[in-house]
C-alpha positions in Angstrom: 9.1 -28.3 -32.4 9.9 -28.7 -29.0 11.2 -25.3 -27.1 14.5 -26.6 -25.0 15.9 -26.2 -21.1 17.6 -23.7 -22.4 15.4 -21.4 -24.1 12.5 -21.9 -21.4 15.5 -20.3 -18.9 17.1 -17.5 -21.2 13.5 -16.1 -21.8 12.0 -17.4 -18.7 8.6 -18.7 -20.5 8.3 -21.7 -18.0 7.1 -19.4 -15.5 4.7 -17.8 -18.2 1.2 -17.7 -17.1 0.4 -17.9 -21.1 -2.6 -16.0 -20.1 -5.3 -16.6 -22.3 -6.9 -13.0 -22.9 -5.5 -10.0 -22.8 -6.9 -6.5 -23.5 -6.8 -2.7 -22.8 -9.5 -0.9 -22.7 -9.7 3.1 -22.0 -9.7 4.1 -18.4 -10.1 7.6 -16.6 -6.3 8.4 -16.8 -4.4 5.7 -18.7 -5.1 3.3 -20.9 -4.7 -0.2 -18.9 -3.7 -3.6 -20.5 -5.6 -7.0 -18.3 -5.2 -10.8 -18.6 -6.9 -13.3 -17.4 -7.1 -16.9 -17.1 -9.7 -20.5 -16.2 -12.7 -20.3 -15.5 -14.4 -19.9 -11.9 -14.9 -17.6 -9.1 -13.3 -14.0 -10.1 -9.7 -12.9 -8.8 -8.4 -9.5 -9.1 -4.5 -10.3 -9.3 -2.8 -6.5 -8.3 1.1 -6.9 -9.2 4.0 -5.8 -7.4 5.9 -2.1 -7.2 8.4 -3.5 -10.1 7.9 -6.6 -12.8 4.5 -6.2 -13.7 1.7 -8.5 -14.7 4.1 -10.7 -16.6 6.1 -11.5 -12.9 3.1 -12.8 -11.9 3.2 -15.9 -14.0 4.3 -18.3 -11.8 1.0 -17.7 -8.9 -1.7 -17.0 -12.2 -1.1 -20.7 -13.7 -1.7 -22.0 -10.2 -4.4 -19.9 -9.0 -6.2 -20.2 -12.7 -7.3 -24.2 -11.8 -9.4 -23.0 -9.2 -10.2 -19.0 -10.2 -11.0 -16.9 -13.1 -8.2 -14.6 -12.4 -7.9 -11.1 -13.7 -4.5 -8.4 -13.9 -3.2 -6.0 -15.4 -1.0 -3.1 -15.2 -1.0 -0.7 -13.1 -0.6 3.4 -14.0 3.1 4.2 -15.4 4.0 0.5 -16.2 5.5 1.2 -19.3 4.8 4.6 -19.4 6.9 7.0 -17.5 6.0 9.7 -18.8 2.2 9.2 -16.8 4.1 10.3 -13.8 3.8 14.0 -15.6 0.5 14.2 -13.9 0.7 13.4 -9.7 -1.1 10.5 -8.7 -1.7 9.2 -5.0 -2.5 5.4 -3.7 -6.2 7.1 -3.6 -5.9 6.9 -7.1 -4.5 4.2 -8.0 -7.8 2.4 -5.8 -10.0 4.1 -7.9 -8.0 3.1 -10.9 -9.3 -1.2 -9.8 -13.0 -0.2 -9.1 -12.8 1.6 -13.2 -11.1 -2.4 -13.9 -14.0 -4.0 -11.5 -17.1 -1.4 -13.6 -14.9 -2.5 -17.1 -14.1 -5.9 -16.5 -17.6 -6.9 -14.6 -17.1 -9.1 -11.8 -19.0 -8.9 -9.0 -18.1 -9.7 -5.4 -14.6 -10.5 -6.5 -11.8 -12.2 -4.9 -9.1 -9.2 -4.1 -5.5 -10.2 -4.2 -2.9 -7.9 -4.4 1.3 -8.4 -4.1 3.4 -6.3 -1.3 2.5 -2.7 -3.4 0.3 -4.4 -5.2 -1.3 -5.5 -1.0 -1.1 -1.1 -0.2 -3.5 -1.0 -2.8 -5.9 -3.9 -2.0 -5.9 -2.4 1.6 -6.9 0.9 0.1 -9.1 -0.2 -2.2 -10.5 -2.6 0.5 -11.2 0.6 3.0 -12.5 3.3 0.5 -15.3 0.7 -1.6 -16.1 -1.7 1.4 -18.4 -3.3 -0.8 -17.1 -3.8 -3.7 -15.4 -7.7 -2.7 -15.9 -10.7 -1.2 -12.5 -11.5 0.7 -9.1 -9.7 0.1 -6.2 -12.0 0.3 -2.5 -9.9 0.6 1.0 -11.1 0.7 4.1 -8.7 1.6 2.0 -6.1 3.4 1.4 -4.7 7.0 0.1 -1.7 8.1 2.4 0.4 6.6 6.0 -0.1 5.9 9.2 1.0 8.1 10.1 4.5 6.6 13.8 3.8 7.5 14.3 0.7 6.0 12.4 1.8 2.9 14.6 5.0 2.2 17.7 3.2 2.9 16.2 0.4 -0.1 14.8 3.1 -2.1 18.2 5.5 -2.0 20.4 2.8 -3.1 18.8 1.6 -5.6 17.4 4.4 -7.4 20.1 6.5 -6.4 21.4 6.3 -9.7 20.5 5.9 -13.8 21.5 3.2 -14.9 21.6 1.2 -12.2 23.6 -2.0 -14.3 21.1 -5.6 -13.9 24.6 -7.2 -12.8 25.4 -5.7 -10.0 27.2 -7.9 -7.0 24.8 -5.4 -4.5 21.6 -5.6 -7.4 22.3 -9.4 -6.8 22.0 -9.2 -3.4 19.0 -7.0 -3.0 17.7 -9.4 -5.0 18.8 -12.1 -2.9 17.6 -10.4 0.1 14.1 -10.6 -1.6 13.5 -14.1 -2.0 14.5 -14.6 1.0 18.3 -17.1 0.1 20.9 -16.6 -2.9 19.1 -17.2 -5.9 21.4 -15.2 -8.3 21.8 -18.8 -10.2 19.4 -20.0 -11.4 16.7 -19.5 -14.1 14.2 -18.1 -11.4 16.6 -15.3 -10.3 16.7 -14.5 -13.9 13.6 -13.6 -14.2 12.3 -11.9 -12.0 15.4 -9.3 -12.5 14.6 -10.0 -15.9 11.3 -8.7 -15.1 11.5 -6.3 -12.3 13.7 -4.2 -15.0 11.4 -3.7 -17.2 9.8 -1.5 -15.0 10.9 1.6 -15.5 13.3 3.7 -12.8 11.3 6.3 -12.3 7.6 4.8 -11.2 10.0 2.4 -9.3 10.9 5.4 -7.4 7.7 7.1 -7.7 5.8 4.1 -6.1 8.7 3.5 -3.2 7.2 6.7 -2.1 3.9 6.0 -2.0 4.4 3.0 -0.1 6.9 5.2 2.4 3.7 7.8 2.8 1.3 4.3 3.7 0.0 4.0 6.5 -3.1 2.7 7.2 -4.1 3.3 11.1 -7.5 3.1 11.8 -8.5 3.6 8.6 -8.5 -1.0 8.7 -11.4 -1.0 10.5 -13.6 0.4 7.6 -12.4 -3.5 6.0 -15.6 -5.7 6.4 -14.2 -7.8 4.0 -12.8 -11.9 5.2 -8.7 -10.6 4.4 -5.5 -13.0 4.4 -2.3 -12.5 5.6 0.1 -14.2 4.0 3.9 -13.2 5.1 7.0 -14.9 4.8 9.0 -15.5 7.9 12.4 -14.1 5.6 10.1 -11.0 4.5 12.9 -8.2 6.1 10.2 -5.8 4.8 7.3 -6.3 6.4 8.2 -5.7 10.6 6.1 -7.9 13.3 4.8 -4.8 15.0 3.5 -3.5 11.5 2.0 -7.5 10.9 0.2 -6.7 14.4 -1.8 -3.9 13.6 -2.7 -5.6 10.8 -4.0 -8.1 11.9 -5.1 -6.2 15.0 -7.3 -3.4 12.6 -9.7 -5.9 10.6 -12.2 -7.2 12.0 -12.3 -10.5 10.6 -8.7 -11.2 9.6 -6.4 -14.6 9.1 -2.2 -14.3 9.5 -0.5 -16.9 7.7 3.6 -17.7 7.7 4.6 -18.6 4.8 7.7 -20.5 5.8 11.2 -20.4 4.5 10.4 -17.3 2.5 11.1 -13.7 1.8 9.3 -11.0 0.3 8.8 -12.6 -3.6 7.1 -15.5 -1.6 4.3 -15.4 -4.9 6.6 -15.7 -6.9 9.1 -18.8 -5.0 6.3 -20.7 -3.4 3.5 -20.0 -5.9 1.8 -23.5 -5.1 1.9 -23.0 -0.9 -0.3 -19.7 -1.4 -2.4 -21.0 -4.4 -3.1 -23.2 -1.1 -4.3 -20.8 1.8 -5.6 -19.0 -0.8 -8.3 -21.6 -2.8 -8.4 -23.2 1.2 -9.8 -19.1 3.0 -11.7 -18.7 0.1 -13.4 -21.9 -0.5 -14.0 -22.0 3.8 
């Protein structure tokens, strides 16, 4: 039986990765859900601040044509009680190290988007010999404090926030880089993001606010691809410049017409850049 276009749009199924393998594994501090898709060299795909690995569907499908894509849920996703035990970015990097230990990919490419890019940078600086390449999108050497404070204060100040709020719609339009609220993709993104508990989002915002790689960028030895949307207001030119200068072997690619969610809105373009970079 064929699925209707309306059903696909309503459920977001048209953007799903249809992960081939899924499972759970016990880490030191939580039980992690992981998914795999495709065959080839291993690529670990780290999700962003909200939406979990479900938001990575469009990109995972593209990358799975060339890689064995492995993604996993970050600590706190689907479990707000995880906040009872405080954790920092260093803990999330160690979680990633445990994922690698359990799933055994040797010298993988690590790719992180948005908040996942922060974790990727943290991991690459702490475990420089455990990855072959690093790819990040939507992150600089730091985030501008004032901007994150305003966003977190406005978006996460009230509980609960109505998903159909005009302000929230405008906020997601900023993430996209252009008005999108009537498109199926917009509905998929907003629905997926609101599956992440607001308290967990707030905690991740605080971690991002404190994030500053500084001199630690020099510890990253892996070739690094830095992707940024030219409409991404969350990543300043100064933070990008410091990132490119600080990582010895890095390449910057600007995605024209893309906002912070370039990995969702332009997965084919992002995938092409990743494949070209990793196979060089």
